[in-house]
BALOBA-1460 file (C-alpha; in Angstrom, 3 decimals):
// residues 221
<rec num="1" residu="l" x="7.295" y="5.833" z="-26.195"/>
<rec num="2" residu="r" x="8.286" y="9.480" z="-26.261"/>
<rec num="3" residu="l" x="5.720" y="10.312" z="-28.919"/>
<rec num="4" residu="a" x="3.016" y="8.448" z="-26.982"/>
<rec num="5" residu="a" x="3.742" y="10.605" z="-23.974"/>
<rec num="6" residu="l" x="3.890" y="13.732" z="-26.122"/>
<rec num="7" residu="s" x="0.508" y="12.847" z="-27.662"/>
<rec num="8" residu="k" x="-0.986" y="11.673" z="-24.316"/>
<rec num="9" residu="l" x="-1.759" y="8.240" z="-25.792"/>
<rec num="10" residu="p" x="-2.648" y="5.548" z="-23.217"/>
<rec num="11" residu="n" x="-0.445" y="2.946" z="-24.876"/>
<rec num="12" residu="i" x="1.068" y="0.042" z="-22.974"/>
<rec num="13" residu="f" x="4.672" y="-0.919" z="-23.640"/>
<rec num="14" residu="v" x="5.951" y="-4.190" z="-22.256"/>
<rec num="15" residu="l" x="9.750" y="-4.342" z="-22.212"/>
<rec num="16" residu="t" x="11.680" y="-7.512" z="-21.320"/>
<rec num="17" residu="h" x="15.250" y="-8.328" z="-20.369"/>
<rec num="18" residu="d" x="15.500" y="-5.278" z="-18.104"/>
<rec num="19" residu="s" x="19.037" y="-5.419" z="-16.830"/>
<rec num="20" residu="i" x="22.521" y="-6.946" z="-17.033"/>
<rec num="21" residu="f" x="21.125" y="-10.285" z="-15.907"/>
<rec num="22" residu="l" x="20.295" y="-11.155" z="-19.486"/>
<rec num="23" residu="g" x="23.732" y="-12.661" z="-19.288"/>
<rec num="24" residu="e" x="25.653" y="-14.107" z="-22.196"/>
<rec num="25" residu="d" x="24.271" y="-11.748" z="-24.883"/>
<rec num="26" residu="g" x="26.520" y="-9.121" z="-23.438"/>
<rec num="27" residu="p" x="26.354" y="-5.379" z="-23.011"/>
<rec num="28" residu="t" x="24.647" y="-4.653" z="-26.349"/>
<rec num="29" residu="h" x="21.561" y="-6.366" z="-24.937"/>
<rec num="30" residu="q" x="21.869" y="-5.203" z="-21.312"/>
<rec num="31" residu="p" x="20.146" y="-1.930" z="-20.568"/>
<rec num="32" residu="v" x="21.704" y="0.085" z="-17.783"/>
<rec num="33" residu="e" x="20.168" y="3.497" z="-18.645"/>
<rec num="34" residu="h" x="16.815" y="2.613" z="-20.191"/>
<rec num="35" residu="a" x="14.821" y="2.498" z="-16.929"/>
<rec num="36" residu="w" x="15.683" y="6.139" z="-16.192"/>
<rec num="37" residu="a" x="15.255" y="7.115" z="-19.832"/>
<rec num="38" residu="a" x="11.665" y="5.995" z="-19.496"/>
<rec num="39" residu="r" x="11.159" y="7.568" z="-16.070"/>
<rec num="40" residu="l" x="12.387" y="10.926" z="-17.270"/>
<rec num="41" residu="i" x="9.875" y="11.224" z="-20.136"/>
<rec num="42" residu="p" x="7.171" y="13.620" z="-19.003"/>
<rec num="43" residu="g" x="3.822" y="11.911" z="-18.607"/>
<rec num="44" residu="c" x="5.181" y="8.383" z="-18.865"/>
<rec num="45" residu="n" x="4.196" y="5.862" z="-16.164"/>
<rec num="46" residu="d" x="7.122" y="3.632" z="-15.454"/>
<rec num="47" residu="f" x="6.874" y="0.234" z="-13.740"/>
<rec num="48" residu="r" x="9.765" y="-2.024" z="-12.809"/>
<rec num="49" residu="p" x="7.959" y="-4.700" z="-10.767"/>
<rec num="50" residu="a" x="9.625" y="-6.997" z="-8.319"/>
<rec num="51" residu="d" x="7.105" y="-9.898" z="-8.344"/>
<rec num="52" residu="g" x="3.837" y="-11.084" z="-9.732"/>
<rec num="53" residu="v" x="1.701" y="-8.919" z="-7.447"/>
<rec num="54" residu="e" x="3.446" y="-5.771" z="-8.652"/>
<rec num="55" residu="v" x="3.163" y="-6.953" z="-12.288"/>
<rec num="56" residu="a" x="-0.582" y="-7.450" z="-11.881"/>
<rec num="57" residu="m" x="-1.078" y="-4.079" z="-10.246"/>
<rec num="58" residu="a" x="1.037" y="-2.351" z="-12.887"/>
<rec num="59" residu="w" x="-1.029" y="-3.934" z="-15.577"/>
<rec num="60" residu="a" x="-4.270" y="-2.960" z="-13.885"/>
<rec num="61" residu="y" x="-3.049" y="0.628" z="-13.588"/>
<rec num="62" residu="a" x="-2.026" y="0.717" z="-17.253"/>
<rec num="63" residu="l" x="-5.421" y="-0.543" z="-18.391"/>
<rec num="64" residu="t" x="-7.204" y="2.346" z="-16.638"/>
<rec num="65" residu="e" x="-4.703" y="5.106" z="-17.345"/>
<rec num="66" residu="a" x="-6.097" y="7.504" z="-19.954"/>
<rec num="67" residu="t" x="-3.658" y="10.406" z="-20.002"/>
<rec num="68" residu="g" x="-0.428" y="8.839" z="-21.161"/>
<rec num="69" residu="p" x="1.582" y="5.662" z="-21.830"/>
<rec num="70" residu="s" x="2.682" y="3.067" z="-19.316"/>
<rec num="71" residu="v" x="5.856" y="1.033" z="-19.664"/>
<rec num="72" residu="l" x="6.350" y="-2.289" z="-17.834"/>
<rec num="73" residu="m" x="10.063" y="-3.206" z="-17.570"/>
<rec num="74" residu="l" x="10.225" y="-6.939" z="-16.767"/>
<rec num="75" residu="t" x="13.033" y="-9.308" z="-15.855"/>
<rec num="76" residu="r" x="14.180" y="-12.250" z="-17.883"/>
<rec num="77" residu="q" x="14.880" y="-14.335" z="-14.747"/>
<rec num="78" residu="n" x="12.352" y="-15.804" z="-12.416"/>
<rec num="79" residu="l" x="11.781" y="-13.929" z="-9.161"/>
<rec num="80" residu="p" x="10.325" y="-15.128" z="-5.867"/>
<rec num="81" residu="a" x="7.204" y="-13.633" z="-4.357"/>
<rec num="82" residu="i" x="7.798" y="-10.769" z="-1.893"/>
<rec num="83" residu="a" x="6.542" y="-11.252" z="1.677"/>
<rec num="84" residu="r" x="4.326" y="-8.324" z="2.603"/>
<rec num="85" residu="p" x="2.742" y="-7.260" z="5.917"/>
<rec num="86" residu="a" x="-0.489" y="-8.844" z="7.002"/>
<rec num="87" residu="g" x="-3.470" y="-6.949" z="5.634"/>
<rec num="88" residu="f" x="-1.455" y="-5.393" z="2.838"/>
<rec num="89" residu="d" x="-3.620" y="-3.570" z="0.312"/>
<rec num="90" residu="p" x="-2.164" y="-4.092" z="-3.209"/>
<rec num="91" residu="r" x="-3.478" y="-0.643" z="-4.211"/>
<rec num="92" residu="a" x="-0.604" y="0.813" z="-2.218"/>
<rec num="93" residu="i" x="1.529" y="-0.178" z="-5.183"/>
<rec num="94" residu="w" x="-0.232" y="2.607" z="-7.146"/>
<rec num="95" residu="q" x="1.481" y="5.116" z="-4.876"/>
<rec num="96" residu="g" x="4.679" y="4.200" z="-6.706"/>
<rec num="97" residu="a" x="6.506" y="3.158" z="-3.543"/>
<rec num="98" residu="y" x="5.577" y="1.476" z="-0.270"/>
<rec num="99" residu="a" x="7.163" y="-0.177" z="2.750"/>
<rec num="100" residu="i" x="7.324" y="-3.948" z="2.713"/>
<rec num="101" residu="s" x="8.974" y="-4.171" z="6.106"/>
<rec num="102" residu="d" x="9.658" y="-1.523" z="8.705"/>
<rec num="103" residu="d" x="11.290" y="-1.080" z="12.088"/>
<rec num="104" residu="a" x="10.466" y="1.861" z="14.400"/>
<rec num="105" residu="d" x="12.852" y="4.803" z="13.861"/>
<rec num="106" residu="p" x="14.879" y="3.089" z="11.079"/>
<rec num="107" residu="e" x="18.610" y="3.752" z="10.953"/>
<rec num="108" residu="v" x="18.672" y="2.970" z="7.260"/>
<rec num="109" residu="i" x="16.072" y="2.874" z="4.509"/>
<rec num="110" residu="l" x="16.722" y="0.456" z="1.674"/>
<rec num="111" residu="v" x="14.930" y="1.238" z="-1.599"/>
<rec num="112" residu="g" x="14.860" y="-1.398" z="-4.305"/>
<rec num="113" residu="t" x="13.232" y="-1.908" z="-7.689"/>
<rec num="114" residu="g" x="12.541" y="-4.994" z="-9.763"/>
<rec num="115" residu="s" x="14.929" y="-7.908" z="-9.207"/>
<rec num="116" residu="e" x="17.095" y="-5.913" z="-6.823"/>
<rec num="117" residu="l" x="14.290" y="-5.570" z="-4.212"/>
<rec num="118" residu="h" x="15.118" y="-9.107" z="-3.182"/>
<rec num="119" residu="l" x="18.671" y="-8.020" z="-2.405"/>
<rec num="120" residu="c" x="17.249" y="-5.313" z="-0.139"/>
<rec num="121" residu="t" x="15.102" y="-7.821" z="1.762"/>
<rec num="122" residu="g" x="18.067" y="-10.142" z="2.189"/>
<rec num="123" residu="a" x="20.381" y="-7.359" z="3.304"/>
<rec num="124" residu="a" x="17.735" y="-6.116" z="5.757"/>
<rec num="125" residu="s" x="17.551" y="-9.573" z="7.399"/>
<rec num="126" residu="a" x="21.331" y="-9.618" z="7.799"/>
<rec num="127" residu="l" x="21.460" y="-6.068" z="9.193"/>
<rec num="128" residu="r" x="18.650" y="-6.774" z="11.610"/>
<rec num="129" residu="a" x="20.537" y="-9.789" z="12.848"/>
<rec num="130" residu="e" x="23.269" y="-7.306" z="13.802"/>
<rec num="131" residu="g" x="20.813" y="-5.125" z="15.713"/>
<rec num="132" residu="r" x="20.161" y="-2.560" z="12.983"/>
<rec num="133" residu="r" x="16.763" y="-0.992" z="12.477"/>
<rec num="134" residu="v" x="15.756" y="-1.108" z="8.823"/>
<rec num="135" residu="r" x="12.924" y="0.020" z="6.552"/>
<rec num="136" residu="v" x="12.660" y="-1.717" z="3.161"/>
<rec num="137" residu="v" x="10.823" y="0.179" z="0.403"/>
<rec num="138" residu="s" x="9.758" y="-1.215" z="-2.919"/>
<rec num="139" residu="m" x="9.599" y="1.474" z="-5.607"/>
<rec num="140" residu="p" x="7.959" y="-0.067" z="-8.682"/>
<rec num="141" residu="s" x="7.136" y="3.334" z="-10.165"/>
<rec num="142" residu="y" x="9.246" y="6.456" z="-9.641"/>
<rec num="143" residu="a" x="6.831" y="8.579" z="-11.644"/>
<rec num="144" residu="l" x="3.798" y="7.607" z="-9.592"/>
<rec num="145" residu="f" x="5.697" y="8.218" z="-6.322"/>
<rec num="146" residu="a" x="6.840" y="11.610" z="-7.578"/>
<rec num="147" residu="r" x="3.223" y="12.616" z="-8.072"/>
<rec num="148" residu="q" x="2.222" y="11.834" z="-4.501"/>
<rec num="149" residu="p" x="1.536" y="14.658" z="-2.053"/>
<rec num="150" residu="a" x="4.612" y="15.857" z="-0.228"/>
<rec num="151" residu="e" x="3.346" y="14.451" z="3.080"/>
<rec num="152" residu="v" x="3.075" y="10.950" z="1.591"/>
<rec num="153" residu="q" x="6.611" y="11.120" z="0.184"/>
<rec num="154" residu="e" x="7.980" y="12.483" z="3.442"/>
<rec num="155" residu="a" x="6.312" y="9.805" z="5.569"/>
<rec num="156" residu="l" x="7.954" y="7.043" z="3.587"/>
<rec num="157" residu="l" x="11.276" y="8.630" z="2.640"/>
<rec num="158" residu="p" x="12.050" y="11.592" z="4.949"/>
<rec num="159" residu="a" x="14.121" y="14.191" z="3.082"/>
<rec num="160" residu="a" x="16.355" y="14.694" z="6.130"/>
<rec num="161" residu="h" x="17.086" y="11.036" z="6.684"/>
<rec num="162" residu="p" x="20.867" y="10.559" z="6.585"/>
<rec num="163" residu="a" x="20.894" y="6.957" z="5.395"/>
<rec num="164" residu="i" x="18.705" y="6.240" z="2.370"/>
<rec num="165" residu="v" x="20.148" y="3.534" z="0.081"/>
<rec num="166" residu="t" x="18.940" y="2.741" z="-3.424"/>
<rec num="167" residu="v" x="19.682" y="-0.539" z="-5.172"/>
<rec num="168" residu="e" x="19.122" y="-1.020" z="-8.893"/>
<rec num="169" residu="a" x="21.226" y="-2.671" z="-11.595"/>
<rec num="170" residu="g" x="21.588" y="0.437" z="-13.654"/>
<rec num="171" residu="v" x="22.877" y="4.017" z="-13.607"/>
<rec num="172" residu="t" x="22.906" y="5.713" z="-10.220"/>
<rec num="173" residu="a" x="22.988" y="9.481" z="-10.731"/>
<rec num="174" residu="p" x="19.212" y="10.073" z="-11.001"/>
<rec num="175" residu="w" x="18.651" y="8.276" z="-7.665"/>
<rec num="176" residu="a" x="20.095" y="11.323" z="-5.891"/>
<rec num="177" residu="a" x="16.519" y="12.613" z="-6.076"/>
<rec num="178" residu="i" x="15.669" y="9.882" z="-3.502"/>
<rec num="179" residu="t" x="18.905" y="9.504" z="-1.467"/>
<rec num="180" residu="g" x="20.003" y="13.138" z="-1.320"/>
<rec num="181" residu="r" x="23.733" y="13.904" z="-1.325"/>
<rec num="182" residu="r" x="24.336" y="11.951" z="1.909"/>
<rec num="183" residu="g" x="22.794" y="8.682" z="0.829"/>
<rec num="184" residu="l" x="24.218" y="5.658" z="-0.922"/>
<rec num="185" residu="r" x="23.324" y="4.662" z="-4.504"/>
<rec num="186" residu="i" x="24.202" y="1.041" z="-5.384"/>
<rec num="187" residu="g" x="24.080" y="0.451" z="-9.088"/>
<rec num="188" residu="l" x="26.105" y="0.133" z="-12.316"/>
<rec num="189" residu="d" x="27.636" y="3.207" z="-13.987"/>
<rec num="190" residu="r" x="29.117" y="1.241" z="-16.861"/>
<rec num="191" residu="f" x="28.000" y="-1.180" z="-19.495"/>
<rec num="192" residu="g" x="27.572" y="-4.826" z="-18.612"/>
<rec num="193" residu="a" x="29.464" y="-7.868" z="-19.779"/>
<rec num="194" residu="s" x="28.958" y="-11.255" z="-21.327"/>
<rec num="195" residu="a" x="28.736" y="-14.004" z="-18.690"/>
<rec num="196" residu="p" x="26.109" y="-16.070" z="-16.904"/>
<rec num="197" residu="a" x="23.800" y="-13.962" z="-14.722"/>
<rec num="198" residu="e" x="25.245" y="-15.477" z="-11.541"/>
<rec num="199" residu="v" x="28.774" y="-14.498" z="-12.561"/>
<rec num="200" residu="l" x="27.680" y="-10.954" z="-13.374"/>
<rec num="201" residu="a" x="25.924" y="-10.657" z="-10.007"/>
<rec num="202" residu="e" x="29.154" y="-11.568" z="-8.230"/>
<rec num="203" residu="q" x="31.328" y="-9.410" z="-10.425"/>
<rec num="204" residu="f" x="29.223" y="-6.239" z="-10.159"/>
<rec num="205" residu="g" x="28.154" y="-6.630" z="-6.523"/>
<rec num="206" residu="f" x="24.524" y="-7.557" z="-6.867"/>
<rec num="207" residu="t" x="24.405" y="-10.213" z="-4.197"/>
<rec num="208" residu="v" x="22.904" y="-10.083" z="-0.700"/>
<rec num="209" residu="d" x="26.370" y="-10.326" z="0.816"/>
<rec num="210" residu="a" x="27.804" y="-7.530" z="-1.334"/>
<rec num="211" residu="v" x="24.911" y="-5.209" z="-0.730"/>
<rec num="212" residu="t" x="24.959" y="-5.930" z="3.010"/>
<rec num="213" residu="a" x="28.711" y="-5.201" z="3.145"/>
<rec num="214" residu="r" x="28.304" y="-1.863" z="1.348"/>
<rec num="215" residu="v" x="25.450" y="-0.776" z="3.535"/>
<rec num="216" residu="r" x="27.265" y="-1.861" z="6.661"/>
<rec num="217" residu="a" x="30.351" y="0.157" z="5.620"/>
<rec num="218" residu="f" x="28.181" y="3.130" z="4.782"/>
<rec num="219" residu="l" x="26.556" y="3.139" z="8.148"/>
<rec num="220" residu="k" x="29.909" y="2.935" z="9.878"/>
<rec num="221" residu="g" x="30.935" y="6.098" z="7.947"/>
């Protein structure tokens, strides 16, 4: 992958079993750092899609990309389709990040990738029921978003916003580029464990209830 980027080869890499939710095979087979390892390779197009629509658009992008490799990081587990706004243009996915739901003047912005985007949508529903204003952003490709004009990035994720939260089942430090120092980064800064995926989700806090509780506490300061 690194040599493909160095040589500007338009190779397509399809990686599976993208997180701790592989389960019983344990931490030797559960990547927690690999997504960011791919994202940090210069000229590499990373995709961690959240549903079939994002997979299709990632594949379409990779087929037309001529200046470097694309890597699709896919889940082992089945994922439900994401509900998107009426009239949604799938080409927005090629911006690297886009809002899938949005309230005016959001108090908190939840940013999710891959299988954890569904945790963001669930947490957003719970927070809205409490009267909170929420924007939910899917970020299937950090690299593509980072290449967008500053005004596009600022419109979606304002640099001065005090409450940007990222959710991904992996290392958290690089997400500071999105959250800033004041934001919240929900992730996993350790290796995984051997257990069924449902048990790991509970243990490591990757459930709707756990994410909602952490965001709620963060907003209360």
